[in-house]
C-alpha positions as CSV (number, residue, x, y, z in Angstrom):
1,M,161.6,-85.0,36.7
2,L,163.9,-84.8,39.7
3,G,161.6,-87.2,41.5
4,F,161.9,-89.8,38.7
5,L,165.7,-89.3,38.6
6,T,166.0,-89.8,42.4
7,A,163.8,-92.9,42.4
8,R,165.7,-94.4,39.4
9,Q,169.1,-93.6,41.1
10,A,168.0,-95.3,44.3
11,G,166.6,-98.3,42.5
12,L,163.1,-97.7,43.7
13,D,161.6,-97.3,40.2
14,D,161.6,-98.9,36.8
15,P,164.0,-97.0,34.5
16,L,161.4,-97.1,31.7
17,R,159.1,-94.8,33.7
18,L,161.6,-92.0,33.4
19,Q,162.0,-92.6,29.7
20,R,158.2,-92.8,29.2
21,S,157.5,-89.7,31.2
22,E,160.1,-87.6,29.4
23,S,158.9,-88.9,26.0
24,T,155.3,-88.0,26.9
25,R,156.3,-84.5,28.0
26,R,158.1,-83.9,24.8
27,V,155.2,-85.1,22.6
28,L,152.8,-82.9,24.5
29,S,155.0,-79.9,23.9
30,L,155.4,-80.3,20.1
31,K,155.4,-77.1,18.2
32,L,156.3,-75.9,14.7
33,N,160.0,-75.1,15.1
34,P,161.1,-71.7,13.5
35,D,164.7,-72.8,13.7
36,R,164.3,-76.1,11.8
37,D,163.6,-76.0,8.0
38,V,163.4,-78.8,5.5
39,E,164.7,-77.8,2.1
40,R,161.9,-77.3,-0.4
41,I,162.5,-79.5,-3.5
42,H,159.1,-80.7,-4.6
43,G,157.1,-78.7,-7.1
44,N,153.8,-80.4,-6.2
45,G,152.2,-81.8,-3.1
46,I,154.0,-84.3,-0.9
47,N,152.1,-87.6,-0.6
48,T,154.4,-89.8,1.5
49,I,157.5,-89.6,3.8
50,D,159.5,-92.3,5.7
51,I,162.4,-92.1,8.2
52,E,164.8,-95.0,8.2
53,A,165.2,-97.1,11.4
54,I,168.9,-97.9,11.1
55,E,170.4,-94.5,12.0
56,S,167.2,-92.6,12.2
57,R,169.0,-89.9,10.1
58,Y,167.7,-90.0,6.6
59,M,164.2,-89.2,5.4
60,L,162.5,-90.1,2.1
61,S,159.8,-88.1,0.5
62,G,157.6,-88.8,-2.6
63,G,155.5,-86.2,-4.4
64,A,152.7,-85.7,-6.8
65,D,155.3,-84.5,-9.3
66,G,156.8,-88.1,-9.4
67,V,160.0,-86.8,-7.7
68,I,161.7,-88.7,-4.8
69,V,164.0,-86.8,-2.4
70,I,166.4,-88.1,0.4
71,Y,167.0,-85.6,3.2
72,D,169.7,-85.7,5.9
73,L,168.1,-84.7,9.3
74,E,171.4,-84.5,11.1
75,N,172.5,-81.1,12.4
76,Y,176.3,-80.6,11.8
77,S,176.4,-76.9,12.2
78,G,176.4,-76.8,16.0
79,K,173.8,-74.1,15.9
80,P,170.2,-74.3,16.9
81,Q,169.0,-72.9,13.6
82,Y,169.6,-75.1,10.5
83,T,168.0,-76.6,7.4
84,C,167.7,-80.3,6.7
85,K,169.4,-80.5,3.3
86,A,168.4,-82.8,0.4
87,V,171.2,-85.3,-0.1
88,C,170.1,-86.5,-3.5
89,T,167.0,-86.4,-5.7
90,V,165.4,-88.6,-8.4
91,G,164.1,-85.6,-10.3
92,R,162.3,-85.0,-13.6
93,S,165.6,-85.0,-15.4
94,S,166.3,-88.6,-14.4
95,R,165.5,-91.3,-17.0
96,Y,164.3,-93.5,-14.1
97,V,161.9,-91.1,-12.5
98,H,158.2,-92.1,-12.0
99,K,156.0,-90.7,-14.7
100,F,153.1,-89.9,-12.3
101,S,152.5,-89.2,-8.7
102,V,154.5,-91.2,-6.1
103,E,152.1,-92.6,-3.6
104,T,154.3,-94.5,-1.2
105,V,158.1,-94.6,-0.3
106,Q,159.7,-96.9,2.2
107,W,163.3,-97.6,3.3
108,Y,164.4,-101.2,3.4
109,P,164.0,-102.0,7.1
110,Y,167.5,-103.5,7.6
111,D,169.8,-101.3,5.3
112,T,169.7,-97.8,4.0
113,G,171.3,-99.0,0.8
114,M,167.8,-99.7,-0.7
115,F,164.4,-98.2,-0.7
116,V,161.1,-98.9,-2.5
117,S,158.6,-96.5,-4.2
118,S,155.3,-97.0,-5.9
119,S,153.3,-94.7,-8.2
120,F,150.2,-94.0,-10.2
121,D,152.3,-95.0,-13.3
122,K,151.4,-98.6,-12.4
123,T,154.9,-99.5,-11.2
124,M,156.8,-100.2,-8.0
125,K,160.5,-99.7,-8.1
126,V,163.2,-101.1,-5.8
127,W,166.1,-98.6,-5.8
128,D,169.8,-98.8,-5.1
129,T,170.4,-95.7,-2.9
130,E,174.0,-95.3,-4.0
131,T,173.4,-95.2,-7.7
132,L,169.7,-93.9,-7.6
133,K,168.9,-96.5,-10.2
134,P,166.1,-99.1,-9.9
135,A,167.4,-102.6,-9.3
136,E,164.0,-104.1,-9.9
137,V,160.8,-102.8,-11.4
138,F,157.4,-104.5,-10.8
139,E,154.6,-103.6,-13.2
140,F,150.9,-103.8,-12.5
141,E,147.6,-103.5,-14.3
142,G,146.3,-100.5,-12.3
143,N,147.5,-97.5,-10.2
144,V,149.5,-98.5,-7.2
145,Y,148.0,-96.9,-4.0
146,S,150.2,-98.5,-1.4
147,H,153.0,-101.0,-0.6
148,H,154.7,-102.1,2.6
149,L,157.7,-104.3,3.7
150,S,157.5,-106.0,7.0
151,P,159.7,-104.2,9.6
152,I,160.5,-107.5,11.4
153,A,160.4,-110.3,8.8
154,R,163.3,-112.7,8.9
155,K,161.7,-115.7,7.1
156,H,160.4,-113.8,4.0
157,S,161.1,-110.8,2.0
158,L,157.6,-110.0,0.7
159,I,156.3,-106.6,-0.4
160,A,152.5,-106.3,-0.1
161,V,151.0,-104.1,-2.8
162,G,147.6,-102.5,-3.0
163,T,146.4,-101.4,-6.4
164,K,143.3,-100.5,-8.3
165,N,142.7,-104.2,-8.7
166,P,140.9,-105.7,-5.7
167,K,143.5,-108.5,-5.5
168,I,146.5,-107.8,-3.1
169,Q,149.8,-108.7,-4.8
170,L,152.7,-110.2,-2.8
171,C,156.1,-109.5,-4.5
172,D,159.2,-111.3,-3.5
173,L,162.4,-109.2,-3.3
174,K,164.6,-112.3,-3.6
175,S,163.2,-113.7,-6.8
176,G,162.0,-110.4,-8.3
177,S,158.6,-111.8,-9.1
178,R,155.0,-111.7,-8.0
179,I,154.5,-115.0,-6.1
180,H,151.1,-114.8,-4.5
181,V,147.7,-113.1,-4.7
182,L,145.2,-112.5,-1.9
183,Q,141.6,-112.4,-3.0
184,G,138.6,-111.1,-0.9
185,H,138.1,-107.4,-1.5
186,R,135.7,-106.0,-4.1
187,A,137.2,-102.6,-4.8
188,E,140.6,-101.0,-5.0
189,V,143.0,-101.6,-2.1
190,L,144.0,-98.3,-0.7
191,S,146.4,-99.3,2.1
192,V,148.4,-102.3,3.3
193,R,150.4,-102.8,6.5
194,W,152.4,-105.7,7.9
195,S,152.1,-106.3,11.7
196,P,155.2,-105.2,13.7
197,R,154.6,-108.1,16.0
198,Y,154.0,-111.2,13.7
199,E,155.9,-111.3,10.4
200,H,153.2,-113.2,8.5
201,I,150.2,-111.1,9.5
202,L,149.0,-108.5,7.0
203,A,146.2,-105.9,7.2
204,T,144.6,-104.5,4.1
205,A,142.0,-101.6,3.7
206,S,139.8,-101.1,0.7
207,A,137.3,-98.8,-1.0
208,D,134.7,-101.5,-0.3
209,S,134.6,-100.3,3.3
210,K,136.3,-103.4,4.6
211,V,139.5,-104.1,6.4
212,K,140.8,-107.7,6.3
213,V,143.6,-109.3,8.3
214,W,145.6,-112.1,6.6
215,D,148.1,-114.8,7.5
216,V,150.0,-115.1,4.3
217,R,151.0,-118.7,5.1
218,R,147.3,-119.7,4.7
219,A,145.8,-120.3,1.3
220,S,142.2,-120.4,2.5
221,G,141.6,-116.6,2.7
222,S,141.7,-113.9,5.3
223,L,141.8,-114.7,9.0
224,F,138.9,-112.3,9.7
225,T,137.2,-109.1,8.4
226,L,136.9,-106.2,10.9
227,D,133.3,-105.5,11.9
228,Q,132.5,-102.0,13.4
229,H,129.4,-103.5,15.1
230,N,131.3,-106.4,16.7
231,G,128.8,-108.9,15.2
232,D,125.6,-107.2,16.4
233,K,123.5,-107.7,13.3
234,S,120.7,-105.5,14.7
235,K,122.9,-102.4,14.3
236,A,124.1,-103.2,10.8
237,S,122.0,-102.9,7.6
238,S,121.9,-105.9,5.4
239,E,124.4,-104.3,3.0
240,A,126.8,-103.2,5.8
241,V,127.7,-106.5,7.3
242,N,131.3,-106.8,8.4
243,T,132.3,-103.3,7.4
244,A,135.0,-101.4,9.2
245,H,133.7,-98.0,8.1
246,N,130.7,-96.5,6.3
247,G,132.9,-95.3,3.4
248,R,136.2,-95.9,1.8
249,V,138.9,-97.1,4.2
250,N,142.1,-95.3,3.2
251,G,144.3,-95.4,6.3
252,L,145.9,-98.2,8.3
253,C,148.4,-98.1,11.2
254,F,149.5,-100.6,13.8
255,T,150.7,-99.5,17.2
256,G,154.4,-100.0,17.9
257,D,153.8,-103.2,19.9
258,G,151.4,-104.5,17.2
259,L,148.6,-105.2,19.7
260,Y,146.2,-102.6,18.2
261,L,145.3,-101.5,14.7
262,L,144.0,-98.1,13.8
263,T,141.9,-97.4,10.7
264,T,140.5,-94.2,9.1
265,G,137.8,-93.8,6.6
266,T,135.9,-91.2,4.5
267,D,133.0,-91.4,6.9
268,D,135.2,-89.1,9.0
269,R,135.8,-91.7,11.7
270,M,138.9,-93.3,13.2
271,R,138.6,-96.7,14.9
272,L,140.9,-98.7,17.2
273,W,140.8,-102.5,16.9
274,N,142.3,-105.4,18.9
275,S,144.6,-106.8,16.2
276,A,144.4,-110.4,17.6
277,T,140.6,-110.7,17.8
278,G,139.5,-108.1,15.4
279,E,137.2,-106.6,18.1
280,N,136.3,-102.9,17.8
281,T,137.4,-101.3,21.1
282,L,134.7,-98.6,20.6
283,V,137.0,-95.7,21.4
284,N,135.3,-92.5,20.3
285,Y,137.6,-90.0,18.6
286,G,134.8,-87.8,17.4
287,K,134.8,-86.5,13.9
288,V,138.1,-87.0,12.1
289,C,137.9,-85.0,8.8
290,N,139.1,-87.2,5.9
291,E,138.5,-85.9,2.4
292,S,141.3,-87.9,0.8
293,R,140.4,-90.3,-2.1
294,K,143.8,-92.0,-1.8
295,R,145.9,-93.4,1.0
296,L,146.2,-91.3,4.1
297,Q,149.5,-91.7,6.0
298,F,149.1,-91.2,9.7
299,T,151.2,-92.4,12.6
300,V,151.4,-93.4,16.3
301,S,153.9,-92.3,18.9
302,R,156.3,-94.8,20.5
303,G,157.7,-94.9,24.0
304,C,155.0,-92.7,25.5
305,S,152.5,-93.4,28.3
306,P,149.8,-93.0,27.1
307,E,150.5,-93.3,23.3
308,F,149.3,-90.6,20.9
309,V,147.9,-90.7,17.3
310,F,148.8,-88.0,14.7
311,V,146.2,-87.7,12.0
312,P,146.1,-85.3,9.0
313,C,142.9,-83.3,9.3
314,G,142.5,-80.7,6.6
315,S,145.4,-78.3,6.8
316,S,146.1,-79.3,10.4
317,I,147.3,-82.4,12.3
318,A,145.1,-83.7,15.0
319,V,146.7,-85.3,18.1
320,Y,144.6,-87.8,20.0
321,A,145.2,-89.9,23.1
322,L,145.2,-93.5,21.7
323,H,143.0,-95.3,24.3
324,T,140.6,-92.5,25.4
325,G,140.0,-90.7,22.1
326,E,140.6,-87.3,23.7
327,L,141.7,-84.6,21.2
328,V,144.9,-83.3,22.8
329,T,145.8,-80.6,20.4
330,M,145.8,-79.4,16.8
331,L,149.1,-78.7,15.1
332,R,148.6,-75.9,12.6
333,G,151.2,-74.6,10.2
334,H,150.5,-75.9,6.7
335,Y,148.8,-73.7,4.1
336,N,147.0,-76.6,2.4
337,N,145.8,-80.1,3.1
338,V,148.2,-82.4,5.0
339,D,148.7,-85.8,3.3
340,C,151.3,-87.6,5.4
341,C,153.0,-87.5,8.8
342,E,155.8,-89.6,10.3
343,F,156.9,-89.8,14.0
344,H,160.6,-89.8,14.8
345,P,160.8,-92.0,18.0
346,D,164.4,-91.2,18.8
347,F,163.8,-87.5,19.4
348,Q,159.9,-87.5,19.7
349,E,159.7,-85.2,16.7
350,L,157.1,-85.2,14.0
351,Y,157.5,-84.5,10.2
352,S,154.5,-83.7,8.0
353,G,154.0,-83.1,4.3
354,G,151.2,-81.5,2.4
355,K,149.8,-80.1,-0.8
356,D,151.6,-76.8,-0.1
357,C,154.8,-78.6,-1.2
358,N,156.3,-78.1,2.3
359,I,157.7,-80.6,4.8
360,L,157.4,-79.2,8.3
361,A,159.3,-80.2,11.5
362,W,157.3,-80.3,14.7
363,V,159.9,-80.3,17.6
364,P,159.4,-80.4,21.4
365,V,159.6,-77.0,23.0
366,L,162.6,-76.5,25.3
367,R,162.0,-75.9,29.0
368,A,163.2,-72.6,30.6
369,S,166.3,-74.4,32.0
370,D,167.2,-75.8,28.6
371,V,166.8,-72.4,26.9
372,E,169.1,-70.9,29.6
373,E,171.7,-73.6,29.1
374,E,171.6,-73.2,25.3
375,S,171.9,-69.4,25.6
376,N,175.0,-69.8,27.8
377,C,176.5,-72.2,25.3
378,T,175.8,-69.6,22.5
379,N,177.4,-66.8,24.5
380,K,180.5,-68.9,25.2
381,G,180.8,-69.7,21.5
382,A,180.5,-66.0,20.7
383,A,183.3,-65.3,23.1
384,G,185.7,-67.5,21.1
385,Q,185.1,-70.7,23.0
386,S,183.8,-73.9,21.5
387,S,180.0,-74.5,21.9
388,V,180.5,-78.2,21.3
389,N,179.7,-80.5,24.2
390,P,183.0,-81.1,26.0
391,A,182.4,-84.9,25.8
392,F,182.8,-84.7,22.0
393,Q,185.7,-82.3,21.9
394,D,189.0,-83.4,20.4
395,T,191.5,-83.8,23.3
396,W,194.1,-85.6,21.3
397,S,197.6,-84.3,22.0
398,S,200.3,-84.1,19.3
399,D,203.0,-83.7,21.9
400,E,205.2,-86.8,21.7
401,D,206.3,-86.4,25.4
């Protein structure tokens, strides 16, 4: 670390190298933090979580009980031990609550005043955060497995929706109506994701074993269908042409730069694809246990070198090196299957939710020097001195002279 700091100070090194090395160190030291709790609200399993990108402070969760909770992740106590409190809840007593399991929740990318949820009650609701009332409700013919808003779109405000119907629905936030349908899958669409690089590119995963990439400006169909054999017909059976997996594909995730796409399937495999060409990079992650019949929410780190993938694997979370496929570690702490995880890029933290009704916080372990400094601060606070960083102390004088 000192070498990076010296090289950066002398102008001999790219400043990003220091940032990447420290981010990587923090991710490699992730552990279940005994000092960080998330208030338990849900009465059933937690299917989905999302952290907003504006302040990186508020987290949404949706459960199998139909309940939606907003948490504040900020620590105002000044103490290392604290609980992330629920700010507000759309509970069973609310007249607007989803009737069945909430499958996906997502913040509006540009404003915390709005979020979107979708459910097995065949609806997708656009919520006003302040009033906790739906400003718009979209109804569908079948269960809604997944929805997604583009994190970068400026020219459209479309929500892609995957349902039990093989057709992908595109709903417009501005008009409040369904404006387009994408046809090509032959079974329910389990996951949909917009590219974080190009605002019109959409990837969809289905129970028909296929993953399709679309340009929503084109009316002629998908750009291409991912093929695990990269076009080698000798390796594929006649029925398995252009399939991404040998089972249901229930997980999609782009890397932060949008250059690669990760998929998971019930064949216990995870694959890494070039998102521009659709080529299978043939990275071998080994067996990635996947028993979920619904959407599986997994995530990729950002700002690290190399990047890491966090995948629910039974009651644990498997951490893989993105481009080598190496299993780095297994994060164990849940008492039942993990259904979702979300990476917090500002602090290199990870939050996970599972069928045990718990949301766990995985936090980088402090180094010995950090622990000693924190201990000193605590001792000073106990001696009657403020443990707040001096830079944030109030030095305002009321003396008029």
